[in-house]
ZARO-682509 format. One record per residue (C-alpha): y, z, x; residue in one letter. Coordinates in steps of 0.02 Angstrom, whole numbers. Layout:
{site {Y; Z; X}; A}
...
END
This chain:
{site {0; 0; 0}; M}
{site {170; -51; 67}; K}
{site {295; 89; 102}; T}
{site {479; 81; 60}; Y}
{site {638; 152; 133}; S}
{site {749; 267; 30}; T}
{site {875; 128; -6}; E}
{site {738; 21; -86}; S}
{site {674; 153; -207}; I}
{site {723; 179; -390}; R}
{site {653; 329; -484}; N}
{site {675; 301; -671}; V}
{site {631; 421; -811}; G}
{site {583; 326; -970}; I}
{site {637; 444; -1109}; V}
{site {674; 443; -1295}; G}
{site {616; 498; -1466}; H}
{site {431; 484; -1507}; G}
{site {380; 313; -1569}; G}
{site {520; 217; -1482}; T}
{site {394; 122; -1375}; G}
{site {414; 203; -1204}; K}
{site {234; 183; -1152}; T}
{site {227; 5; -1220}; Q}
{site {385; -39; -1123}; L}
{site {313; 32; -962}; V}
{site {155; -70; -990}; S}
{site {261; -226; -1015}; A}
{site {366; -195; -859}; L}
{site {211; -169; -752}; L}
{site {129; -327; -816}; F}
{site {288; -431; -798}; A}
{site {303; -374; -616}; A}
{site {121; -411; -578}; G}
{site {78; -227; -550}; A}
{site {-61; -240; -681}; T}
{site {-170; -385; -732}; D}
{site {-149; -367; -920}; R}
{site {-24; -308; -1048}; L}
{site {-86; -134; -1093}; G}
{site {-59; -66; -1268}; K}
{site {-61; 117; -1324}; P}
{site {-128; 59; -1493}; A}
{site {-293; 4; -1415}; D}
{site {-301; 134; -1276}; G}
{site {-265; 16; -1131}; T}
{site {-90; 76; -1078}; A}
{site {-93; 123; -892}; P}
{site {12; 281; -916}; T}
{site {-79; 346; -1072}; D}
{site {-252; 369; -997}; W}
{site {-292; 547; -1051}; D}
{site {-422; 559; -1190}; E}
{site {-301; 654; -1302}; E}
{site {-167; 521; -1281}; E}
{site {-289; 380; -1319}; I}
{site {-358; 464; -1475}; S}
{site {-189; 523; -1542}; R}
{site {-95; 366; -1484}; K}
{site {50; 470; -1420}; I}
{site {101; 531; -1246}; S}
{site {66; 716; -1218}; V}
{site {102; 717; -1031}; Q}
{site {207; 618; -909}; T}
{site {123; 464; -838}; G}
{site {175; 395; -668}; L}
{site {171; 212; -619}; A}
{site {264; 95; -503}; H}
{site {307; -88; -483}; L}
{site {376; -194; -341}; E}
{site {516; -319; -366}; W}
{site {575; -448; -239}; P}
{site {762; -410; -248}; S}
{site {887; -343; -201}; P}
{site {873; -309; -15}; G}
{site {762; -384; 120}; P}
{site {608; -278; 79}; E}
{site {629; -288; -109}; G}
{site {629; -137; -223}; V}
{site {497; -12; -277}; K}
{site {530; 60; -451}; I}
{site {439; 222; -493}; N}
{site {425; 242; -681}; L}
{site {402; 412; -763}; L}
{site {334; 382; -938}; D}
{site {376; 543; -1030}; T}
{site {324; 615; -1200}; P}
{site {446; 593; -1344}; G}
{site {382; 710; -1478}; Y}
{site {472; 876; -1483}; S}
{site {310; 975; -1463}; T}
{site {287; 903; -1288}; F}
{site {470; 886; -1239}; I}
{site {457; 1026; -1110}; N}
{site {346; 911; -1006}; E}
{site {485; 782; -1011}; T}
{site {614; 907; -950}; K}
{site {503; 966; -806}; A}
{site {465; 786; -751}; S}
{site {645; 726; -752}; L}
{site {677; 830; -596}; I}
{site {591; 689; -501}; A}
{site {700; 552; -577}; A}
{site {862; 483; -506}; D}
{site {912; 393; -666}; A}
{site {850; 380; -845}; A}
{site {822; 240; -969}; L}
{site {841; 309; -1145}; I}
{site {749; 210; -1278}; L}
{site {825; 197; -1452}; V}
{site {727; 117; -1592}; E}
{site {810; -42; -1661}; A}
{site {780; 7; -1842}; V}
{site {807; 197; -1842}; A}
{site {944; 209; -1710}; G}
{site {979; 376; -1626}; V}
{site {856; 512; -1677}; Q}
{site {836; 697; -1644}; V}
{site {747; 690; -1476}; V}
{site {868; 555; -1415}; T}
{site {1001; 690; -1409}; E}
{site {883; 815; -1328}; K}
{site {837; 700; -1184}; V}
{site {1021; 654; -1163}; W}
{site {1056; 839; -1140}; D}
{site {916; 853; -1011}; F}
{site {989; 706; -915}; C}
{site {1162; 784; -922}; A}
{site {1092; 950; -858}; E}
{site {1015; 861; -707}; Y}
{site {1166; 747; -682}; G}
{site {1061; 591; -704}; L}
{site {1144; 420; -720}; P}
{site {1075; 335; -875}; R}
{site {1067; 179; -981}; A}
{site {1003; 143; -1155}; F}
{site {874; 17; -1212}; L}
{site {861; -37; -1393}; V}
{site {673; -57; -1418}; S}
{site {560; -145; -1544}; W}
{site {688; -284; -1562}; M}
{site {557; -396; -1645}; D}
{site {524; -279; -1792}; R}
{site {575; -308; -1972}; D}
{site {753; -243; -2003}; L}
{site {786; -225; -1816}; A}
{site {973; -234; -1786}; D}
{site {1046; -221; -1610}; F}
{site {1225; -205; -1673}; G}
{site {1182; -62; -1790}; R}
{site {1082; 29; -1654}; A}
{site {1227; 5; -1531}; L}
{site {1349; 77; -1658}; A}
{site {1233; 226; -1683}; S}
{site {1230; 256; -1494}; I}
{site {1419; 241; -1477}; Q}
{site {1451; 355; -1625}; E}
{site {1357; 498; -1544}; I}
{site {1374; 466; -1357}; F}
{site {1546; 385; -1352}; G}
{site {1624; 221; -1300}; R}
{site {1548; 235; -1126}; G}
{site {1390; 161; -1204}; A}
{site {1431; -23; -1181}; V}
{site {1320; -174; -1211}; A}
{site {1249; -260; -1057}; A}
{site {1131; -370; -1159}; H}
{site {1157; -478; -1313}; L}
{site {995; -519; -1407}; P}
{site {945; -700; -1435}; I}
{site {867; -711; -1606}; G}
{site {825; -566; -1721}; S}
{site {671; -480; -1792}; E}
{site {518; -594; -1772}; H}
{site {629; -729; -1698}; N}
{site {688; -619; -1554}; F}
{site {653; -722; -1399}; R}
{site {768; -663; -1261}; G}
{site {935; -588; -1208}; V}
{site {1102; -643; -1140}; V}
{site {1137; -550; -979}; D}
{site {1320; -501; -1004}; L}
{site {1341; -467; -817}; I}
{site {1291; -641; -755}; T}
{site {1327; -729; -922}; M}
{site {1160; -817; -920}; K}
{site {1028; -828; -1057}; A}
{site {855; -760; -1020}; H}
{site {735; -850; -1138}; V}
{site {557; -783; -1133}; Y}
{site {391; -870; -1139}; E}
{site {292; -839; -1297}; S}
{site {132; -799; -1199}; D}
{site {176; -616; -1170}; G}
{site {189; -639; -982}; S}
{site {364; -565; -976}; G}
{site {429; -717; -880}; R}
{site {598; -788; -928}; A}
{site {686; -953; -904}; K}
{site {866; -933; -848}; I}
{site {973; -1049; -954}; E}
{site {1150; -1073; -1014}; E}
{site {1201; -968; -1164}; I}
{site {1158; -1052; -1330}; P}
{site {1311; -1130; -1413}; T}
{site {1300; -1018; -1566}; G}
{site {1309; -861; -1459}; L}
{site {1439; -917; -1332}; A}
{site {1592; -843; -1419}; D}
{site {1506; -677; -1457}; T}
{site {1440; -666; -1279}; A}
{site {1613; -700; -1207}; R}
{site {1689; -565; -1318}; E}
{site {1557; -437; -1269}; W}
{site {1569; -487; -1085}; H}
{site {1757; -452; -1089}; E}
{site {1725; -279; -1163}; K}
{site {1601; -242; -1023}; L}
{site {1724; -305; -889}; V}
{site {1866; -200; -962}; E}
{site {1759; -43; -966}; M}
{site {1702; -67; -786}; V}
{site {1879; -103; -723}; A}
{site {1953; 42; -820}; E}
{site {1888; 171; -698}; G}
{site {1933; 81; -536}; D}
{site {2113; 42; -488}; D}
{site {2063; -98; -369}; K}
{site {1954; -181; -500}; L}
{site {2087; -156; -633}; M}
{site {2213; -245; -523}; E}
{site {2091; -388; -494}; E}
{site {2054; -396; -681}; F}
{site {2240; -411; -723}; F}
{site {2264; -546; -591}; D}
{site {2113; -654; -636}; K}
{site {2077; -603; -816}; G}
{site {1897; -566; -768}; T}
{site {1789; -504; -623}; L}
{site {1668; -604; -514}; P}
{site {1486; -560; -542}; V}
{site {1472; -473; -372}; E}
{site {1623; -362; -405}; D}
{site {1571; -330; -585}; L}
{site {1397; -276; -532}; L}
{site {1467; -168; -392}; K}
{site {1589; -85; -511}; G}
{site {1454; -61; -642}; L}
{site {1338; 22; -515}; R}
{site {1475; 145; -471}; E}
{site {1517; 178; -654}; A}
{site {1334; 213; -692}; I}
{site {1313; 324; -539}; R}
{site {1467; 426; -587}; S}
{site {1402; 438; -767}; Q}
{site {1556; 353; -836}; R}
{site {1465; 206; -915}; L}
{site {1294; 194; -999}; F}
{site {1244; 12; -1020}; P}
{site {1141; -38; -1173}; V}
{site {996; -160; -1150}; L}
{site {874; -243; -1272}; A}
{site {687; -279; -1264}; A}
{site {522; -285; -1356}; S}
{site {379; -210; -1257}; G}
{site {242; -268; -1375}; L}
{site {282; -453; -1353}; R}
{site {348; -426; -1176}; N}
{site {519; -498; -1212}; I}
{site {662; -435; -1104}; G}
{site {551; -355; -971}; S}
{site {607; -462; -825}; Q}
{site {789; -433; -873}; S}
{site {761; -246; -883}; V}
{site {675; -239; -712}; I}
{site {816; -338; -632}; Q}
{site {943; -219; -710}; F}
{site {851; -65; -645}; L}
{site {842; -141; -471}; A}
{site {1023; -200; -467}; D}
{site {1118; -65; -560}; A}
{site {1026; 101; -544}; F}
{site {1056; 210; -389}; P}
{site {931; 240; -251}; H}
{site {889; 425; -214}; P}
{site {1011; 437; -68}; G}
{site {1158; 387; -178}; E}
{site {1143; 543; -286}; R}
{site {1207; 658; -151}; G}
{site {1116; 789; -51}; S}
{site {962; 880; -115}; A}
{site {1019; 1056; -160}; S}
{site {916; 1213; -140}; G}
{site {930; 1393; -83}; T}
{site {875; 1499; 63}; S}
{site {765; 1607; -50}; A}
{site {654; 1570; -202}; P}
{site {702; 1586; -387}; N}
{site {879; 1521; -359}; R}
{site {917; 1670; -246}; Q}
{site {994; 1670; -73}; G}
{site {1125; 1558; 3}; E}
{site {1146; 1374; -46}; P}
{site {1055; 1250; 67}; V}
{site {1073; 1062; 58}; S}
{site {979; 918; 136}; R}
{site {1026; 734; 151}; R}
{site {903; 623; 59}; V}
{site {860; 528; 217}; A}
{site {706; 494; 325}; A}
{site {785; 571; 481}; D}
{site {802; 745; 401}; E}
{site {669; 882; 412}; P}
{site {532; 845; 286}; V}
{site {535; 940; 121}; S}
{site {446; 902; -42}; I}
{site {452; 973; -219}; F}
{site {298; 981; -332}; V}
{site {356; 936; -507}; F}
{site {189; 917; -594}; K}
{site {9; 974; -575}; T}
{site {-143; 894; -654}; L}
{site {-305; 992; -669}; A}
{site {-434; 854; -654}; D}
{site {-614; 913; -687}; P}
{site {-680; 792; -554}; F}
{site {-544; 775; -421}; A}
{site {-484; 954; -438}; G}
{site {-300; 998; -433}; R}
{site {-187; 846; -412}; I}
{site {-7; 885; -361}; S}
{site {130; 761; -402}; Y}
{site {281; 778; -288}; F}
{site {445; 701; -237}; K}
{site {494; 688; -55}; V}
{site {665; 771; -58}; M}
{site {705; 740; 126}; S}
{site {626; 673; 285}; G}
{site {467; 570; 298}; R}
{site {298; 634; 239}; L}
{site {157; 564; 347}; A}
{site {-20; 552; 282}; N}
{site {-126; 696; 348}; D}
{site {28; 803; 384}; A}
{site {23; 993; 374}; T}
{site {167; 1075; 282}; L}
{site {211; 1254; 240}; V}
{site {223; 1309; 59}; N}
{site {384; 1409; 70}; F}
{site {353; 1501; -93}; N}
{site {184; 1567; -36}; R}
{site {201; 1557; 154}; Q}
{site {39; 1459; 162}; A}
{site {-4; 1301; 257}; S}
{site {-63; 1147; 160}; E}
{site {-138; 988; 230}; R}
{site {-86; 826; 146}; F}
{site {-243; 721; 160}; Q}
{site {-250; 553; 72}; H}
{site {-70; 545; 10}; V}
{site {-63; 421; -133}; Q}
{site {55; 329; -248}; V}
{site {-5; 331; -428}; M}
{site {-30; 190; -552}; Q}
{site {-77; 290; -706}; G}
{site {-239; 378; -660}; K}
{site {-273; 266; -510}; S}
{site {-203; 299; -337}; G}
{site {-174; 195; -181}; A}
{site {-166; 281; -12}; E}
{site {-9; 261; 95}; V}
{site {28; 298; 276}; Q}
{site {193; 385; 239}; H}
{site {324; 412; 105}; L}
{site {510; 413; 143}; D}
{site {640; 528; 66}; A}
{site {661; 496; -120}; G}
{site {488; 425; -150}; D}
{site {359; 499; -268}; I}
{site {176; 528; -225}; G}
{site {23; 631; -263}; A}
{site {-108; 726; -165}; V}
{site {-270; 810; -218}; A}
{site {-342; 981; -178}; K}
{site {-195; 1080; -111}; L}
{site {-264; 1255; -101}; K}
{site {-116; 1364; -148}; E}
{site {22; 1253; -217}; T}
{site {75; 1249; -399}; L}
{site {211; 1164; -500}; T}
{site {389; 1211; -454}; G}
{site {353; 1253; -273}; E}
{site {430; 1183; -114}; T}
{site {340; 1132; 45}; L}
{site {408; 1068; 209}; G}
{site {438; 1087; 395}; D}
{site {408; 1269; 443}; K}
{site {565; 1266; 551}; N}
{site {680; 1211; 409}; A}
{site {643; 1314; 253}; P}
{site {724; 1272; 86}; I}
{site {682; 1316; -94}; F}
{site {715; 1189; -232}; Y}
{site {742; 1259; -409}; P}
{site {606; 1233; -538}; A}
{site {641; 1172; -714}; A}
{site {698; 1301; -841}; R}
{site {571; 1291; -982}; I}
{site {599; 1384; -1148}; P}
{site {475; 1519; -1196}; E}
{site {335; 1466; -1316}; P}
{site {380; 1463; -1500}; S}
{site {210; 1493; -1578}; I}
{site {58; 1600; -1537}; T}
{site {-121; 1587; -1597}; F}
{site {-269; 1701; -1573}; A}
{site {-415; 1606; -1496}; V}
{site {-594; 1659; -1514}; E}
{site {-739; 1590; -1413}; A}
{site {-879; 1521; -1524}; K}
{site {-1020; 1584; -1413}; T}
{site {-1046; 1712; -1276}; R}
{site {-1060; 1568; -1151}; A}
{site {-891; 1502; -1207}; D}
{site {-817; 1677; -1191}; E}
{site {-875; 1685; -1010}; D}
{site {-791; 1517; -969}; K}
{site {-631; 1529; -1071}; I}
{site {-528; 1623; -942}; G}
{site {-565; 1503; -800}; T}
{site {-537; 1348; -906}; A}
{site {-371; 1404; -978}; I}
{site {-312; 1461; -806}; H}
{site {-334; 1281; -746}; K}
{site {-235; 1218; -895}; M}
{site {-95; 1342; -860}; L}
{site {-75; 1261; -689}; E}
{site {-30; 1094; -768}; E}
{site {65; 1152; -922}; D}
{site {222; 1255; -891}; L}
{site {253; 1288; -1076}; S}
{site {83; 1368; -1106}; L}
{site {51; 1556; -1102}; R}
{site {-114; 1650; -1110}; F}
{site {-138; 1837; -1126}; S}
{site {-247; 1971; -1203}; R}
{site {-177; 2090; -1331}; D}
{site {-208; 2267; -1265}; P}
{site {-222; 2334; -1443}; Q}
{site {-332; 2205; -1529}; T}
{site {-416; 2138; -1371}; Q}
{site {-385; 1964; -1442}; E}
{site {-351; 1815; -1328}; F}
{site {-178; 1747; -1368}; L}
{site {-129; 1567; -1333}; L}
{site {57; 1525; -1349}; A}
{site {136; 1353; -1344}; G}
{site {277; 1242; -1403}; A}
{site {201; 1203; -1573}; G}
{site {41; 1190; -1673}; Q}
{site {3; 1014; -1610}; Q}
{site {26; 1074; -1431}; H}
{site {-103; 1212; -1457}; I}
{site {-222; 1091; -1544}; E}
{site {-213; 974; -1394}; V}
{site {-252; 1119; -1277}; V}
{site {-403; 1169; -1383}; V}
{site {-464; 990; -1384}; S}
{site {-447; 978; -1194}; K}
{site {-543; 1141; -1174}; L}
{site {-686; 1061; -1270}; R}
{site {-685; 890; -1186}; S}
{site {-643; 940; -1007}; R}
{site {-724; 1110; -986}; Y}
{site {-851; 1115; -1129}; H}
{site {-773; 1273; -1200}; V}
{site {-771; 1286; -1391}; D}
{site {-644; 1402; -1470}; V}
{site {-577; 1428; -1645}; T}
{site {-395; 1458; -1687}; L}
{site {-348; 1604; -1796}; K}
{site {-181; 1628; -1883}; P}
{site {-57; 1701; -1759}; P}
{site {-20; 1884; -1780}; K}
{site {160; 1940; -1786}; V}
{site {194; 2065; -1645}; P}
{site {273; 2201; -1753}; Y}
{site {342; 2358; -1674}; R}
{site {379; 2532; -1740}; E}
{site {530; 2640; -1707}; T}
{site {625; 2790; -1776}; I}
{site {786; 2799; -1875}; R}
{site {819; 2986; -1858}; G}
{site {799; 3134; -1740}; K}
{site {658; 3259; -1727}; A}
{site {614; 3422; -1642}; D}
{site {427; 3445; -1624}; A}
{site {296; 3550; -1538}; E}
{site {128; 3494; -1474}; G}
{site {-1; 3628; -1443}; K}
{site {-173; 3601; -1372}; H}
{site {-283; 3755; -1361}; K}
{site {-470; 3753; -1343}; K}
{site {-586; 3896; -1295}; Q}
{site {-773; 3861; -1289}; T}
{site {-831; 3984; -1159}; G}
{site {-786; 3974; -977}; G}
{site {-625; 3887; -931}; R}
{site {-525; 3835; -1084}; G}
{site {-388; 3708; -1113}; Q}
{site {-209; 3759; -1147}; F}
{site {-45; 3666; -1151}; G}
{site {111; 3679; -1259}; V}
{site {261; 3563; -1253}; C}
{site {418; 3549; -1357}; R}
{site {512; 3384; -1368}; I}
{site {665; 3313; -1450}; R}
{site {655; 3133; -1509}; M}
{site {803; 3019; -1547}; E}
{site {825; 2833; -1576}; P}
{site {894; 2714; -1445}; L}
{site {981; 2547; -1462}; V}
{site {869; 2398; -1497}; R}
{site {781; 2332; -1343}; G}
{site {787; 2495; -1245}; S}
{site {600; 2527; -1249}; G}
{site {546; 2706; -1212}; F}
{site {644; 2834; -1112}; E}
{site {573; 3001; -1055}; F}
{site {689; 3143; -1001}; V}
{site {631; 3297; -908}; D}
{site {744; 3440; -965}; D}
{site {632; 3585; -914}; I}
{site {717; 3737; -839}; F}
{site {643; 3901; -782}; G}
{site {469; 3836; -749}; G}
{site {404; 3846; -928}; S}
{site {295; 3697; -881}; I}
{site {248; 3672; -697}; P}
{site {314; 3513; -616}; R}
{site {141; 3440; -587}; N}
{site {103; 3439; -775}; Y}
{site {262; 3352; -833}; I}
{site {200; 3175; -793}; P}
{site {47; 3213; -902}; A}
{site {160; 3252; -1050}; V}
{site {250; 3087; -1025}; E}
{site {83; 2996; -1014}; K}
{site {24; 3076; -1175}; G}
{site {181; 3025; -1268}; I}
{site {176; 2849; -1197}; R}
{site {-7; 2822; -1241}; D}
{site {19; 2887; -1417}; A}
{site {171; 2775; -1438}; A}
{site {69; 2624; -1383}; D}
{site {-60; 2663; -1518}; R}
{site {75; 2672; -1651}; G}
{site {102; 2789; -1797}; Y}
{site {131; 2691; -1957}; L}
{site {13; 2544; -1934}; A}
{site {-47; 2540; -1755}; G}
{site {99; 2443; -1682}; F}
{site {184; 2509; -1523}; P}
{site {330; 2627; -1550}; V}
{site {486; 2573; -1455}; V}
{site {671; 2610; -1434}; D}
{site {665; 2800; -1432}; F}
{site {699; 2941; -1311}; R}
{site {586; 3092; -1290}; A}
{site {666; 3244; -1208}; V}
{site {544; 3376; -1145}; L}
{site {641; 3539; -1150}; Y}
{site {517; 3683; -1164}; D}
{site {334; 3731; -1164}; G}
{site {202; 3855; -1112}; K}
{site {58; 3853; -990}; Y}
{site {-87; 3962; -933}; H}
{site {-125; 3997; -751}; D}
{site {-310; 3962; -774}; V}
{site {-334; 3857; -931}; D}
{site {-192; 3732; -913}; S}
{site {-230; 3558; -846}; S}
{site {-159; 3384; -843}; E}
{site {-276; 3334; -985}; L}
{site {-218; 3480; -1092}; A}
{site {-34; 3432; -1071}; F}
{site {-72; 3248; -1100}; K}
{site {-152; 3294; -1267}; I}
{site {-8; 3411; -1307}; A}
{site {116; 3271; -1274}; G}
{site {23; 3156; -1394}; A}
{site {20; 3292; -1528}; L}
{site {206; 3325; -1506}; A}
{site {241; 3139; -1526}; F}
{site {142; 3128; -1688}; K}
{site {228; 3282; -1757}; E}
{site {398; 3212; -1709}; G}
{site {361; 3046; -1794}; M}
{site {335; 3136; -1959}; K}
{site {514; 3201; -1951}; Q}
{site {605; 3053; -1871}; A}
{site {598; 2929; -2015}; R}
{site {481; 2800; -1938}; P}
{site {515; 2618; -1977}; A}
{site {438; 2447; -1944}; L}
{site {522; 2316; -1834}; L}
{site {490; 2129; -1833}; E}
{site {536; 1993; -1707}; P}
{site {683; 1885; -1759}; V}
{site {696; 1711; -1685}; M}
{site {842; 1599; -1640}; D}
{site {801; 1438; -1730}; V}
{site {883; 1267; -1711}; E}
{site {835; 1130; -1832}; V}
{site {879; 949; -1790}; Y}
{site {873; 833; -1939}; A}
{site {957; 686; -2025}; P}
{site {1110; 749; -2118}; E}
{site {1036; 702; -2287}; Q}
{site {912; 846; -2271}; Y}
{site {1037; 981; -2223}; S}
{site {1049; 1058; -2397}; G}
{site {861; 1069; -2419}; D}
{site {838; 1142; -2244}; I}
{site {974; 1274; -2267}; M}
{site {900; 1324; -2435}; G}
{site {726; 1336; -2360}; D}
{site {788; 1439; -2211}; V}
{site {875; 1560; -2329}; S}
{site {715; 1578; -2431}; S}
{site {629; 1633; -2271}; R}
{site {751; 1779; -2252}; R}
{site {847; 1677; -2125}; G}
{site {1032; 1695; -2087}; R}
{site {1123; 1533; -2055}; I}
{site {1238; 1557; -1905}; S}
{site {1314; 1384; -1902}; G}
{site {1287; 1197; -1910}; S}
{site {1364; 1048; -1824}; E}
{site {1358; 863; -1859}; T}
{site {1306; 743; -1722}; R}
{site {1325; 567; -1786}; G}
{site {1203; 548; -1930}; Q}
{site {1108; 705; -1882}; N}
{site {1144; 888; -1909}; V}
{site {1097; 1038; -1803}; V}
{site {1071; 1195; -1906}; I}
{site {1067; 1361; -1813}; K}
{site {993; 1516; -1891}; A}
{site {905; 1680; -1856}; Q}
{site {739; 1696; -1948}; V}
{site {600; 1826; -1942}; P}
{site {448; 1760; -1849}; L}
{site {335; 1810; -1995}; A}
{site {423; 1678; -2101}; E}
{site {408; 1540; -1970}; M}
{site {219; 1532; -1943}; L}
{site {196; 1380; -2055}; S}
{site {369; 1306; -2029}; Y}
{site {317; 1158; -1922}; A}
{site {205; 1089; -2060}; T}
{site {330; 1129; -2198}; D}
{site {475; 1047; -2105}; L}
{site {374; 889; -2075}; T}
{site {333; 881; -2260}; S}
{site {513; 916; -2312}; M}
{site {589; 780; -2201}; T}
{site {448; 651; -2191}; Q}
{site {427; 696; -2008}; G}
{site {607; 652; -1961}; R}
{site {660; 828; -1910}; A}
{site {612; 944; -1769}; S}
{site {651; 1123; -1723}; F}
{site {654; 1239; -1576}; S}
{site {629; 1425; -1581}; M}
{site {657; 1565; -1455}; E}
{site {644; 1753; -1470}; F}
{site {810; 1839; -1507}; S}
{site {784; 2023; -1550}; H}
{site {688; 2148; -1656}; Y}
{site {758; 2207; -1823}; D}
{site {702; 2320; -1966}; F}
{site {579; 2250; -2092}; V}
{site {636; 2268; -2274}; P}
{site {548; 2415; -2359}; A}
{site {445; 2316; -2485}; E}
{site {381; 2196; -2351}; I}
{site {352; 2338; -2227}; A}
{site {241; 2425; -2354}; E}
{site {130; 2270; -2371}; K}
{site {119; 2248; -2182}; V}
{site {72; 2430; -2155}; I}
{site {-60; 2426; -2293}; T}
{site {-137; 2266; -2223}; A}
{site {-137; 2334; -2044}; A}
{site {-222; 2496; -2097}; K}
{site {-353; 2398; -2195}; A}
{site {-387; 2287; -2044}; A}
{site {-406; 2438; -1930}; R}
{site {-522; 2522; -2054}; A}
{site {-628; 2365; -2064}; G}
{site {-634; 2352; -1875}; Q}
{site {-689; 2535; -1862}; A}
{site {-827; 2505; -1989}; T}
{site {-892; 2355; -1891}; E}
{site {-894; 2456; -1731}; E}
{site {-993; 2595; -1816}; E}
{site {-1121; 2470; -1879}; E}
END
């Protein structure tokens, strides 16, 4: 495999709402460039970047696929374009955010019929967060009701006048057959054989006036941000192609302009034009400035920067991990600086461990081709690193640097998972641990109270995909149970209580007395223990036992078995016996004092309240607000973004367990939502009573089963 210098590399994230044809476009670009020998299609499971079994069966992308193509211009060695084919459905959008760290520009797909959709805005925000130059592509131009002008207006309405057309479609709907390149003012008319090859012709007579008008708009927008170009524009009334392209490159790099292209991936129309645009107009990795990191992990320490150049010390960042059941752990990385040679040994700065990079590869979907080296800015993969995980930095031991990992929101939904057989139970921990390595938005834990395995993710479909992968990859069968709401208990009032443990059964007895005051704390404070003993009424060595007794009893709960939080226990008095007192006696006394205090302190139930944001077409805003209110939600605000609305609210988690399904039904699948934990709040009395009754019944049933 040929290697490329930094200046000849383009790293492009292909992003957009689900169903806009990202994977199909990537397949078309690869075929048009000769990187693959057929036009792959997600619909029949042949797309190079959708090779996972789950993606083939569901016909959607659930993880980022990596591919590359080579193009003969510009520059003497041509250009290598690395394409990151990212998921577009909101359930898997965290994968997109994590992968975009490796991109140096983004192509945002917008469907020609629907225009800008919810996830379009999300991926725009991701690109803005990373400072990525970007362009738009209006996809599915050959569909019924496809309208480039309407889609362009939708883009401009939401993202501003900086979104300017760089293509003008030739033909519409099923008659779409090419584009006018508004930079060179030439027509690209495509073969009907799906090869992606175009004939460069003069602009058709019927489009000449429109093309000239749109070309002038593009020239004006490019010249507007450059005094020298503006002066040339006023003198000549236009700009030569070389100057226009140079000015456009700078405007894209500085995120002032966002050109809008057109294509149809399914019929491979527009592909050659798109590739040429990516090669000519998008920046190479070195043009984005220095790679920024710190002198310590987790964004700590002093700022450290590195030029993205082959003559710098080598450093790489692992942005994705794939747990392959056959090849083992595969690490996808970007060379941030220097030159990575095949068979090199680097230090993992996060773990202070050495890793050997044997068989460094560039990926084409699931297939890899070995390379001798990769220069700064390039993207590669390597198998079987022993210690390294996603988000970690490796490099020259004499030049440490730590690159920041992606900030991924906490999971929004949790399910209890239960192994179907004892054999499955033995394997579940190992299998899920491997999946945690490749999925940053997944969490796995065991509830200390119920002993249930808890699997948390970005949505129900996300969890279903994980369960399916457990079965197909690791032969582990599990069932999903409705997620349990992690209720908490607390107190509303104060209490003064005594705990007395006295037992005499012959020989040495047990004796311990403690007196505590209990009082509520502000929400989120947890548990606070205060030692206020004076005069030695309880010896110092027994005081930690009292605290342990209170803490253990609080963990077991009082009302319904949920942990008690946000209270202070002040130990102020007690009694002991020189012979019969022990740590165990005072631990039991502490637990008894806690239970007695709870009787007086007006115990109450707390529930988690979530920050919820719903993204939907404006026509559904009334229904969504009404539904949120019916779920005991409090609307905190809403804002209109073009034809969409973002509704913000705080809603109890107990009311959100089925929301994903309900929202899909309510909006015909056109809305999405995100959810993050906000705080705990009191449960209304009538609902609390039902929760407590159900919890007690469940515990009684569990006790009966254990007895049997």
